[in-house]
Backbone as CSV, one residue per row, in Angstrom:
resi,resn,N_x,N_y,N_z,CA_x,CA_y,CA_z,C_x,C_y,C_z
1,MET,0.826,-1.203,-0.004,-0.006,0.004,-0.003,0.868,1.253,-0.003
2,LEU,1.911,1.273,0.828,2.768,2.455,0.893,3.480,2.673,-0.437
3,ILE,3.944,1.578,-1.060,4.624,1.709,-2.356,3.667,2.257,-3.401
4,GLN,2.424,1.781,-3.410,1.424,2.283,-4.351,1.163,3.771,-4.134
5,ARG,1.015,4.169,-2.851,0.771,5.576,-2.551,1.906,6.450,-3.072
6,VAL,3.143,5.999,-2.846,4.303,6.792,-3.285,4.362,6.900,-4.797
7,LEU,4.127,5.768,-5.479,4.166,5.766,-6.922,3.110,6.684,-7.549
8,VAL,1.892,6.612,-6.986,0.814,7.477,-7.496,1.163,8.934,-7.227
9,ALA,1.709,9.223,-6.044,2.098,10.603,-5.725,3.189,11.109,-6.666
10,LEU,4.087,10.220,-7.061,5.147,10.618,-7.988,4.620,10.933,-9.392
11,VAL,3.416,10.461,-9.688,2.776,10.802,-10.940,1.923,12.055,-10.772
12,ILE,1.127,12.110,-9.693,0.186,13.220,-9.503,0.887,14.554,-9.332
13,ILE,1.934,14.594,-8.493,2.564,15.877,-8.189,3.203,16.505,-9.430
14,PRO,4.056,15.798,-10.192,4.604,16.418,-11.399,3.521,16.800,-12.417
15,LEU,2.466,15.975,-12.516,1.372,16.302,-13.445,0.675,17.589,-13.061
16,LEU,0.400,17.748,-11.774,-0.218,18.979,-11.289,0.661,20.181,-11.593
17,ILE,1.962,20.036,-11.352,2.894,21.131,-11.569,2.901,21.522,-13.071
18,VAL,2.971,20.523,-13.928,3.014,20.791,-15.378,1.720,21.484,-15.833
19,LEU,0.570,20.939,-15.412,-0.715,21.540,-15.814,-0.848,22.954,-15.279
20,ASP,-0.411,23.159,-14.032,-0.507,24.502,-13.417,0.347,25.486,-14.190
21,LEU,1.538,25.091,-14.544,2.444,26.035,-15.208,2.151,26.190,-16.689
22,LEU,1.385,25.264,-17.266,0.962,25.429,-18.650,0.037,26.628,-18.818
23,GLY,-0.742,26.876,-17.782,-1.671,27.996,-17.866,-2.971,27.673,-17.140
24,ALA,-3.753,28.730,-16.907,-5.005,28.567,-16.162,-5.960,27.601,-16.898
25,TRP,-5.974,27.654,-18.211,-6.890,26.795,-18.965,-6.632,25.313,-18.684
26,ALA,-5.360,24.920,-18.577,-4.989,23.522,-18.391,-5.369,23.008,-16.993
27,ILE,-5.001,23.787,-15.981,-5.282,23.334,-14.620,-6.768,23.445,-14.335
28,ASP,-7.442,24.457,-14.902,-8.902,24.584,-14.696,-9.628,23.400,-15.307
29,LEU,-9.183,22.968,-16.497,-9.799,21.804,-17.135,-9.593,20.553,-16.275
30,ALA,-8.393,20.406,-15.754,-8.102,19.245,-14.885,-8.968,19.283,-13.617
31,ILE,-9.188,20.480,-13.064,-10.012,20.620,-11.864,-11.454,20.263,-12.191
32,VAL,-11.943,20.734,-13.324,-13.332,20.400,-13.723,-13.495,18.896,-13.860
33,VAL,-12.570,18.238,-14.525,-12.668,16.779,-14.717,-12.562,16.062,-13.375
34,GLY,-11.576,16.448,-12.557,-11.395,15.807,-11.269,-12.593,15.940,-10.342
35,LEU,-13.163,17.145,-10.289,-14.326,17.346,-9.424,-15.552,16.651,-9.989
36,GLY,-15.654,16.561,-11.314,-16.756,15.812,-11.902,-16.695,14.331,-11.498
37,ILE,-15.496,13.768,-11.524,-15.317,12.379,-11.089,-15.636,12.241,-9.602
38,ALA,-15.188,13.210,-8.792,-15.468,13.213,-7.374,-16.972,13.247,-7.098
39,ALA,-17.707,14.006,-7.929,-19.159,14.061,-7.783,-19.792,12.714,-8.079
40,TRP,-19.261,12.012,-9.077,-19.768,10.655,-9.351,-19.452,9.719,-8.179
41,GLU,-18.282,9.822,-7.592,-17.944,8.977,-6.452,-18.848,9.285,-5.249
42,TYR,-19.145,10.551,-5.027,-20.066,10.946,-3.977,-21.449,10.323,-4.208
43,TRP,-21.919,10.386,-5.437,-23.206,9.776,-5.803,-23.144,8.278,-5.586
44,ARG,-22.048,7.647,-5.929,-21.878,6.213,-5.794,-21.969,5.774,-4.321
45,ILE,-21.415,6.553,-3.425,-21.442,6.208,-1.996,-22.889,6.175,-1.519
46,PHE,-23.680,7.169,-1.851,-25.079,7.194,-1.415,-25.907,6.161,-2.147
47,LYS,-25.515,5.828,-3.358,-26.204,4.758,-4.089,-26.054,3.426,-3.365
48,VAL,-24.853,3.195,-2.822,-24.600,1.992,-2.019,-25.528,1.971,-0.792
49,GLY,-25.791,3.159,-0.275,-26.683,3.248,0.896,-28.165,3.151,0.585
50,GLY,-28.497,2.976,-0.665,-29.913,2.807,-1.030,-30.615,4.070,-1.494
51,TYR,-29.889,5.169,-1.620,-30.456,6.418,-2.085,-30.278,6.591,-3.596
52,THR,-31.090,7.432,-4.219,-31.023,7.616,-5.682,-30.985,9.109,-6.025
53,PRO,-29.999,9.816,-5.546,-29.899,11.246,-5.923,-29.686,11.403,-7.419
54,SER,-30.048,12.552,-7.961,-29.900,12.776,-9.385,-28.444,12.950,-9.742
55,LEU,-27.929,12.000,-10.532,-26.523,12.078,-10.953,-26.323,13.242,-11.927
56,LEU,-27.320,13.480,-12.782,-27.202,14.560,-13.754,-27.077,15.932,-13.083
57,VAL,-27.967,16.197,-12.140,-27.922,17.502,-11.450,-26.652,17.608,-10.600
58,LEU,-26.257,16.502,-9.999,-25.069,16.527,-9.123,-23.806,16.836,-9.922
59,ILE,-23.545,16.081,-10.963,-22.331,16.331,-11.739,-22.467,17.634,-12.528
60,GLY,-23.638,17.869,-13.128,-23.845,19.101,-13.855,-23.700,20.337,-12.985
61,GLY,-24.214,20.269,-11.775,-24.097,21.382,-10.843,-22.666,21.669,-10.459
62,VAL,-21.912,20.630,-10.177,-20.499,20.816,-9.834,-19.741,21.444,-11.008
63,VAL,-19.957,20.915,-12.205,-19.243,21.446,-13.378,-19.624,22.886,-13.619
64,VAL,-20.914,23.219,-13.520,-21.359,24.587,-13.777,-20.727,25.559,-12.764
65,LEU,-20.681,25.199,-11.499,-20.111,26.088,-10.486,-18.601,26.321,-10.732
66,VAL,-17.918,25.278,-11.101,-16.473,25.423,-11.324,-16.202,26.247,-12.594
67,VAL,-16.929,25.973,-13.667,-16.718,26.696,-14.914,-17.083,28.165,-14.733
68,MET,-18.172,28.425,-14.042,-18.565,29.820,-13.797,-17.523,30.540,-12.937
69,ARG,-16.983,29.857,-11.943,-15.961,30.482,-11.119,-14.713,30.809,-11.966
70,ALA,-14.383,29.909,-12.902,-13.227,30.151,-13.746,-13.430,31.339,-14.687
71,LEU,-14.649,31.460,-15.232,-14.935,32.484,-16.221,-15.392,33.814,-15.615
72,LEU,-16.160,33.734,-14.505,-16.807,34.935,-13.990,-16.438,35.277,-12.546
73,GLY,-15.620,34.478,-11.922,-15.363,34.678,-10.509,-16.646,34.428,-9.688
74,PHE,-16.973,35.344,-8.785,-18.176,35.179,-7.985,-19.399,35.883,-8.597
75,THR,-19.218,36.489,-9.743,-20.327,37.125,-10.431,-21.383,36.092,-10.814
76,LEU,-22.630,36.385,-10.524,-23.788,35.516,-10.826,-23.763,34.215,-10.024
77,ALA,-22.938,34.121,-8.984,-22.886,32.919,-8.172,-24.225,32.684,-7.484
78,ASP,-24.905,33.759,-7.041,-26.216,33.609,-6.401,-27.231,33.029,-7.358
79,LEU,-27.198,33.467,-8.602,-28.101,32.921,-9.611,-27.829,31.428,-9.821
80,ALA,-26.566,31.061,-9.952,-26.210,29.682,-10.191,-26.645,28.777,-9.031
81,LEU,-26.387,29.210,-7.814,-26.779,28.392,-6.658,-28.294,28.260,-6.548
82,SER,-28.998,29.337,-6.782,-30.495,29.283,-6.749,-31.014,28.322,-7.796
83,ALA,-30.491,28.398,-9.003,-30.936,27.535,-10.081,-30.653,26.069,-9.775
84,LEU,-29.504,25.786,-9.165,-29.130,24.413,-8.868,-30.007,23.815,-7.761
85,VAL,-30.362,24.636,-6.748,-31.272,24.142,-5.696,-32.619,23.812,-6.297
86,LEU,-33.115,24.677,-7.179,-34.403,24.459,-7.837,-34.337,23.202,-8.722
87,ALA,-33.231,23.052,-9.455,-33.088,21.880,-10.325,-33.057,20.590,-9.507
88,ALA,-32.373,20.627,-8.354,-32.289,19.421,-7.503,-33.672,19.021,-6.999
89,MET,-34.489,20.016,-6.628,-35.831,19.661,-6.170,-36.716,19.196,-7.333
90,ALA,-36.605,19.879,-8.480,-37.400,19.483,-9.625,-37.075,18.065,-10.071
91,ALA,-35.806,17.698,-9.978,-35.407,16.342,-10.384,-36.103,15.261,-9.547
92,GLU,-36.359,15.584,-8.272,-37.060,14.619,-7.425,-38.567,14.668,-7.633
93,VAL,-39.091,15.875,-7.790,-40.537,16.034,-7.971,-41.036,15.309,-9.210
94,PHE,-40.238,15.352,-10.300,-40.672,14.795,-11.562,-40.044,13.435,-11.880
95,LYS,-39.358,12.851,-10.892,-38.766,11.544,-11.086,-39.880,10.503,-11.049
96,PRO,-39.951,9.625,-12.073,-40.985,8.563,-12.021,-40.677,7.578,-10.923
97,ARG,-41.645,7.282,-10.102,-41.447,6.352,-8.995,-42.796,5.834,-8.505
98,GLY,-42.739,4.669,-7.878,-43.948,4.104,-7.300,-44.253,4.704,-5.952
99,SER,-43.234,5.257,-5.277,-43.424,5.893,-3.967,-42.474,7.076,-3.841
100,ILE,-42.568,7.789,-2.753,-41.677,8.921,-2.575,-40.618,8.628,-1.525
101,ASP,-40.326,7.363,-1.285,-39.303,7.003,-0.335,-37.975,7.665,-0.713
102,HIS,-37.376,8.341,0.244,-36.036,8.958,0.093,-36.018,10.173,-0.830
103,ALA,-37.149,10.594,-1.355,-37.138,11.719,-2.302,-36.578,12.987,-1.649
104,ALA,-37.047,13.303,-0.454,-36.581,14.526,0.220,-35.091,14.407,0.535
105,LEU,-34.643,13.225,0.974,-33.227,13.043,1.280,-32.389,13.075,0.021
106,ASN,-32.902,12.548,-1.106,-32.182,12.640,-2.361,-31.939,14.104,-2.738
107,PHE,-32.944,14.939,-2.535,-32.810,16.369,-2.799,-31.722,16.988,-1.930
108,VAL,-31.731,16.668,-0.657,-30.726,17.207,0.276,-29.316,16.718,-0.095
109,ILE,-29.226,15.460,-0.480,-27.932,14.871,-0.834,-27.341,15.597,-2.039
110,VAL,-28.167,15.887,-3.048,-27.658,16.586,-4.236,-27.211,18.008,-3.901
111,VAL,-28.027,18.745,-3.157,-27.650,20.121,-2.775,-26.360,20.126,-1.985
112,ALA,-26.269,19.208,-1.007,-25.051,19.124,-0.185,-23.834,18.774,-1.058
113,GLY,-24.017,17.857,-1.977,-22.893,17.453,-2.825,-22.414,18.565,-3.756
114,VAL,-23.364,19.310,-4.305,-22.981,20.436,-5.177,-22.202,21.496,-4.390
115,LEU,-22.651,21.774,-3.179,-21.947,22.737,-2.330,-20.600,22.227,-1.881
116,TYR,-20.589,21.006,-1.415,-19.369,20.399,-0.860,-18.278,20.259,-1.925
117,ILE,-18.611,19.663,-3.052,-17.628,19.369,-4.072,-17.508,20.525,-5.061
118,GLY,-18.623,21.107,-5.491,-18.602,22.153,-6.505,-18.199,23.503,-5.964
119,TRP,-18.895,23.959,-4.933,-18.637,25.326,-4.399,-17.248,25.367,-3.752
120,LEU,-16.955,24.419,-2.844,-15.646,24.417,-2.214,-14.529,24.094,-3.220
121,GLY,-14.778,23.131,-4.088,-13.778,22.756,-5.079,-13.412,23.877,-6.018
122,ALA,-14.383,24.784,-6.279,-14.128,25.902,-7.194,-13.089,26.872,-6.602
123,TYR,-12.846,26.804,-5.309,-11.784,27.670,-4.723,-10.411,27.284,-5.238
124,LEU,-10.259,26.078,-5.753,-8.998,25.746,-6.399,-8.762,26.628,-7.611
125,VAL,-9.843,26.868,-8.363,-9.757,27.768,-9.513,-9.560,29.200,-9.067
126,THR,-10.266,29.622,-8.002,-10.141,31.003,-7.518,-8.718,31.280,-7.033
127,LEU,-8.128,30.309,-6.356,-6.733,30.457,-5.927,-5.811,30.674,-7.126
128,ARG,-6.035,29.895,-8.183,-5.180,29.983,-9.349,-5.315,31.322,-10.059
129,ASN,-6.457,31.999,-9.848,-6.707,33.273,-10.514,-6.139,34.473,-9.758
130,LEU,-5.598,34.266,-8.547,-4.955,35.339,-7.822,-3.666,35.744,-8.508
131,PRO,-3.169,36.974,-8.269,-1.859,37.324,-8.756,-0.807,36.361,-8.217
132,GLY,-0.004,35.797,-9.106,0.952,34.766,-8.704,0.261,33.443,-8.320
133,GLY,-0.972,33.287,-8.830,-1.829,32.181,-8.381,-1.283,30.824,-8.704
134,GLU,-0.492,30.682,-9.777,0.085,29.337,-10.083,0.950,28.855,-8.943
135,TRP,1.653,29.801,-8.274,2.544,29.405,-7.169,1.763,29.277,-5.862
136,TRP,0.792,30.110,-5.654,-0.061,29.985,-4.462,-0.819,28.662,-4.474
137,LEU,-1.333,28.280,-5.621,-2.068,27.019,-5.722,-1.162,25.838,-5.393
138,LEU,0.015,25.836,-5.999,0.970,24.767,-5.715,1.330,24.717,-4.253
139,LEU,1.542,25.862,-3.656,1.934,25.916,-2.243,0.825,25.352,-1.354
140,VAL,-0.422,25.689,-1.620,-1.559,25.187,-0.832,-1.701,23.678,-1.001
141,LEU,-1.652,23.203,-2.236,-1.831,21.758,-2.475,-0.688,20.962,-1.856
142,LEU,0.541,21.480,-1.987,1.679,20.783,-1.389,1.614,20.828,0.128
143,ALA,1.115,21.920,0.688,0.930,21.977,2.146,-0.030,20.872,2.605
144,ALA,-1.133,20.692,1.880,-2.092,19.641,2.233,-1.481,18.246,2.086
145,MET,-0.757,18.060,0.979,-0.100,16.767,0.751,0.954,16.463,1.815
146,LEU,1.747,17.476,2.158,2.806,17.280,3.175,2.177,16.988,4.529
147,THR,1.032,17.592,4.808,0.325,17.288,6.053,-0.047,15.812,6.092
148,ASP,-0.639,15.330,5.013,-1.033,13.915,4.935,0.166,13.008,5.105
149,THR,1.234,13.343,4.365,2.427,12.501,4.393,3.082,12.467,5.787
150,GLY,3.249,13.664,6.360,3.856,13.746,7.695,3.034,13.006,8.742
151,ALA,1.709,13.182,8.691,0.835,12.517,9.642,0.884,10.993,9.473
152,PHE,0.933,10.560,8.211,0.958,9.119,7.935,2.254,8.481,8.422
153,LEU,3.393,9.105,8.070,4.672,8.496,8.420,4.970,8.571,9.934
154,ILE,4.722,9.706,10.517,4.992,9.852,11.958,3.983,9.087,12.791
155,GLY,2.710,9.090,12.337,1.700,8.311,13.032,2.006,6.821,13.029
156,ARG,2.558,6.338,11.961,2.929,4.896,11.887,4.017,4.552,12.847
157,GLN,4.923,5.505,13.062,6.107,5.228,13.882,5.814,5.390,15.372
158,ILE,5.169,6.485,15.758,5.031,6.747,17.195,3.571,6.976,17.611
159,GLY,2.643,6.841,16.693,1.225,7.094,17.021,0.672,6.147,18.043
160,ARG,0.089,6.711,19.101,-0.493,5.895,20.172,-1.886,6.366,20.584
161,THR,-2.127,7.679,20.486,-3.369,8.232,20.993,-4.344,8.490,19.856
162,PRO,-5.490,7.809,19.814,-6.431,7.962,18.707,-6.904,9.405,18.561
163,PHE,-6.960,9.863,17.327,-7.368,11.228,17.004,-8.900,11.291,16.871
164,SER,-9.442,10.334,16.147,-10.902,10.228,15.983,-11.272,8.743,15.921
165,PRO,-11.411,8.096,17.071,-11.542,6.640,17.140,-12.717,6.084,16.317
166,VAL,-13.804,6.849,16.215,-14.982,6.357,15.519,-14.820,6.497,14.003
167,LEU,-14.433,7.681,13.530,-14.380,7.936,12.105,-13.107,7.410,11.451
168,SER,-11.968,7.476,12.128,-10.708,7.054,11.532,-9.810,6.494,12.623
169,PRO,-9.984,5.231,12.976,-9.285,4.639,14.126,-7.750,4.655,14.008
170,LYS,-7.224,4.677,12.788,-5.771,4.595,12.634,-5.066,5.954,12.810
171,LYS,-5.829,7.024,12.752,-5.215,8.346,12.893,-4.993,8.642,14.379
172,THR,-3.835,9.304,14.653,-3.481,9.581,16.040,-3.135,11.040,16.205
173,TRP,-3.147,11.501,17.470,-2.732,12.867,17.761,-1.267,13.075,17.451
174,GLU,-0.473,12.025,17.681,0.963,12.141,17.355,1.150,12.398,15.868
175,GLY,0.382,11.670,15.065,0.429,11.865,13.629,-0.073,13.231,13.219
176,TYR,-1.137,13.694,13.870,-1.710,14.997,13.580,-0.664,16.113,13.793
177,PHE,-0.029,16.100,14.942,0.994,17.126,15.224,2.224,16.915,14.353
178,GLY,2.532,15.676,14.027,3.635,15.422,13.111,3.369,16.025,11.733
179,GLY,2.104,15.950,11.291,1.738,16.535,10.021,1.845,18.046,10.055
180,ILE,1.509,18.657,11.178,1.607,20.121,11.298,3.072,20.544,11.212
181,VAL,3.938,19.874,11.948,5.360,20.247,11.941,5.946,20.032,10.553
182,THR,5.659,18.897,9.932,6.180,18.615,8.612,5.751,19.668,7.593
183,ALA,4.441,19.954,7.566,3.931,20.909,6.594,4.472,22.326,6.838
184,ALA,4.499,22.727,8.095,4.945,24.108,8.415,6.397,24.301,7.976
185,LEU,7.266,23.372,8.319,8.682,23.547,8.003,8.926,23.494,6.481
186,LEU,8.311,22.541,5.810,8.572,22.402,4.393,7.887,23.455,3.547
187,THR,6.714,23.935,3.980,6.094,25.025,3.208,6.835,26.337,3.447
188,ALA,7.502,26.485,4.588,8.363,27.657,4.797,9.485,27.623,3.764
189,LEU,10.086,26.461,3.566,11.130,26.295,2.566,10.583,26.542,1.167
190,LEU,9.425,25.991,0.878,8.805,26.204,-0.451,8.437,27.672,-0.643
191,GLY,7.992,28.330,0.429,7.667,29.738,0.329,8.891,30.575,-0.035
192,TRP,10.040,30.208,0.549,11.279,30.900,0.215,11.656,30.673,-1.270
193,LEU,11.497,29.421,-1.708,11.833,29.099,-3.111,10.866,29.758,-4.064
194,PHE,9.565,29.686,-3.787,8.566,30.295,-4.688,8.690,31.796,-4.683
195,GLY,9.171,32.382,-3.566,9.329,33.821,-3.486,10.341,34.343,-4.480
196,MET,11.207,33.482,-4.975,12.137,33.902,-6.027,11.458,34.053,-7.379
197,LEU,10.209,33.488,-7.470,9.517,33.475,-8.741,8.336,34.441,-8.765
198,THR,7.797,34.767,-7.595,6.675,35.680,-7.508,6.818,36.495,-6.227
199,PRO,6.508,37.814,-6.273,6.821,38.658,-5.124,5.925,38.463,-3.900
200,GLY,4.752,37.867,-4.068,3.804,37.776,-2.938,4.127,36.724,-1.903
201,ILE,4.919,35.729,-2.272,5.178,34.612,-1.386,6.509,34.774,-0.694
202,THR,6.528,34.497,0.618,7.750,34.549,1.405,7.831,33.307,2.273
203,ALA,8.981,33.118,2.884,9.185,31.974,3.790,8.219,32.055,4.978
204,LEU,8.034,33.287,5.519,7.144,33.449,6.640,5.706,33.142,6.285
205,ARG,5.281,33.617,5.105,3.923,33.327,4.671,3.751,31.843,4.383
206,GLY,4.787,31.216,3.866,4.740,29.759,3.658,4.588,29.036,4.982
207,LEU,5.306,29.498,5.988,5.235,28.889,7.319,3.822,29.026,7.903
208,LEU,3.265,30.230,7.845,1.932,30.484,8.382,0.873,29.695,7.619
209,LEU,1.007,29.682,6.302,0.056,28.925,5.481,0.126,27.460,5.826
210,GLY,1.370,26.931,5.973,1.521,25.542,6.326,0.914,25.206,7.667
211,LEU,1.102,26.084,8.642,0.517,25.856,9.972,-1.003,25.814,9.918
212,ILE,-1.616,26.755,9.213,-3.070,26.855,9.168,-3.679,25.691,8.373
213,VAL,-3.087,25.426,7.174,-3.618,24.322,6.349,-3.478,23.005,7.079
214,SER,-2.350,22.745,7.683,-2.098,21.472,8.348,-2.993,21.310,9.588
215,ALA,-3.368,22.426,10.215,-4.173,22.324,11.407,-5.634,22.039,11.092
216,VAL,-6.142,22.577,9.940,-7.578,22.451,9.665,-7.913,21.414,8.599
217,SER,-6.999,21.176,7.640,-7.358,20.288,6.521,-7.655,18.853,6.942
218,PRO,-7.082,18.321,8.025,-7.461,16.941,8.427,-8.954,16.788,8.724
219,VAL,-9.623,17.903,9.077,-11.067,17.814,9.291,-11.786,17.400,8.005
220,GLY,-11.259,17.842,6.859,-11.827,17.449,5.577,-11.745,15.945,5.359
221,ASP,-10.631,15.364,5.777,-10.451,13.906,5.675,-11.476,13.195,6.565
222,LEU,-11.639,13.706,7.785,-12.608,13.087,8.720,-14.029,13.272,8.204
223,GLY,-14.295,14.417,7.572,-15.623,14.641,7.034,-15.997,13.639,5.948
224,GLU,-15.045,13.345,5.083,-15.321,12.333,4.051,-15.476,10.974,4.676
225,SER,-14.650,10.653,5.711,-14.780,9.380,6.407,-16.154,9.251,7.038
226,MET,-16.692,10.369,7.531,-18.033,10.361,8.126,-19.061,9.915,7.105
227,ILE,-18.938,10.435,5.882,-19.884,10.058,4.824,-19.721,8.580,4.461
228,LYS,-18.476,8.130,4.276,-18.245,6.757,3.838,-18.657,5.749,4.901
229,ARG,-18.339,6.024,6.151,-18.657,5.078,7.232,-20.140,4.932,7.479
230,GLN,-20.899,5.959,7.053,-22.371,5.860,7.174,-22.876,4.633,6.443
231,PHE,-22.182,4.265,5.327,-22.654,3.143,4.480,-21.612,2.012,4.383
232,GLY,-20.609,2.040,5.249,-19.623,0.955,5.264,-18.731,0.932,4.052
233,VAL,-18.479,2.098,3.439,-17.625,2.186,2.249,-16.218,2.586,2.671
234,LYS,-15.215,1.849,2.210,-13.826,2.115,2.603,-13.228,3.216,1.716
235,ASP,-13.355,3.070,0.396,-12.801,4.029,-0.559,-13.917,4.550,-1.469
236,SER,-13.811,5.815,-1.887,-14.843,6.370,-2.758,-14.857,5.680,-4.117
237,SER,-13.700,5.207,-4.574,-13.571,4.393,-5.775,-12.172,3.786,-5.750
238,HIS,-11.737,3.232,-6.859,-10.408,2.626,-6.911,-9.588,3.171,-8.070
239,ILE,-9.833,4.441,-8.374,-9.143,5.084,-9.517,-7.666,5.274,-9.234
240,LEU,-7.315,5.601,-7.988,-5.929,5.895,-7.624,-5.408,4.796,-6.687
241,PRO,-4.608,3.868,-7.179,-4.123,2.777,-6.335,-3.413,3.306,-5.111
242,GLY,-3.777,2.717,-3.962,-3.137,3.127,-2.702,-3.808,4.309,-2.063
243,HIS,-4.566,5.074,-2.817,-5.256,6.258,-2.286,-6.759,6.049,-2.247
244,GLY,-7.304,5.293,-3.214,-8.727,5.110,-3.339,-9.256,5.885,-4.552
245,GLY,-10.160,6.845,-4.278,-10.729,7.624,-5.365,-10.262,9.073,-5.363
246,ILE,-10.823,9.833,-6.277,-10.499,11.257,-6.325,-10.940,11.956,-5.038
247,MET,-12.132,11.613,-4.532,-12.603,12.203,-3.280,-11.644,11.940,-2.132
248,ASP,-11.072,10.733,-2.115,-10.125,10.375,-1.042,-8.855,11.213,-1.139
249,ARG,-8.548,11.687,-2.318,-7.329,12.497,-2.497,-7.587,13.991,-2.227
250,ILE,-8.788,14.457,-2.609,-9.040,15.925,-2.528,-9.820,16.328,-1.288
251,ASP,-10.150,15.395,-0.402,-10.955,15.765,0.756,-10.304,16.862,1.579
252,THR,-8.973,16.792,1.740,-8.269,17.860,2.477,-8.054,19.096,1.603
253,TRP,-7.962,18.920,0.287,-7.763,20.026,-0.614,-8.942,21.006,-0.569
254,LEU,-10.168,20.476,-0.433,-11.352,21.312,-0.440,-11.307,22.305,0.729
255,TRP,-10.942,21.818,1.902,-10.801,22.698,3.057,-9.622,23.654,2.865
256,ALA,-8.520,23.101,2.431,-7.309,23.907,2.302,-7.505,25.036,1.287
257,ALA,-8.153,24.758,0.158,-8.332,25.767,-0.883,-9.208,26.901,-0.426
258,ALA,-10.350,26.590,0.194,-11.283,27.628,0.597,-10.686,28.509,1.685
259,ILE,-10.085,27.907,2.702,-9.509,28.669,3.808,-8.295,29.469,3.338
260,SER,-7.445,28.877,2.512,-6.261,29.554,2.056,-6.593,30.730,1.150
261,TYR,-7.636,30.597,0.333,-7.992,31.711,-0.541,-8.281,32.980,0.289
262,TYR,-9.096,32.847,1.321,-9.450,34.016,2.114,-8.270,34.517,2.925
263,LEU,-7.446,33.589,3.397,-6.241,33.995,4.093,-5.343,34.854,3.184
264,ILE,-5.117,34.351,1.983,-4.223,35.048,1.038,-4.860,36.340,0.514
265,ASP,-6.121,36.284,0.137,-6.767,37.432,-0.468,-6.982,38.583,0.520
266,LEU,-7.411,38.257,1.729,-7.749,39.269,2.713,-6.544,39.751,3.507
267,TRP,-5.548,38.905,3.651,-4.411,39.229,4.522,-3.190,39.711,3.735
268,TRP,-2.933,39.079,2.603,-1.659,39.318,1.932,-1.773,40.017,0.592
269,MET,-2.987,40.184,0.068,-3.119,40.819,-1.242,-3.328,42.306,-1.110
């Protein structure tokens, strides 16, 4: 499992860097595709649980939110969200069925999925659109990855105290703090290196970003575990060997992107 995780990471990280540096169009397209797959995985989890949320509205809503964020920023976001809520309800009202079992919950599942994956995921695009955004995006994603890696490696070695026994029994407080230290130190180094390429990033900002991302992003991992454990699902899919699915990879990215955007935009821009 560890070898698979490392090999997949050795493919994902250079690919992200190449797409990011190719231009906004390339990384935005990758984000749209990745979040669309994540929306299908989210739908699949609830399907296992016996629910039948609208796959069309779910994936379509996620794609629409991300594309609109890429093209228009937050302009017309209220219109898009309103239309998607109405579409999610209409999909259930007009769905042919012998009974209305789970119809209301299907509606809620779709709205929650569009917000969780589409609205939060679109902050990856918003980050990329900031001045120097190609480097900010890489810094945030690497901070989240380094948090996962540090927590995993240190937790395996010295982890004793369960972090969340119900949702993720293997995670420990030792691993959690190990992830914070790992991410903070290495993002400080990355901040210094990236600062040579764009004026907004510094070692100190890298350190602070690493501390904040590493402290809060593990909640995203636990949040996805909460959804999966509801239905006894281990991985959202098996697209990424050693990692599971796209959702299993981006669960911390969703938190990291949204929080980092406001940190960077309101504090440092």
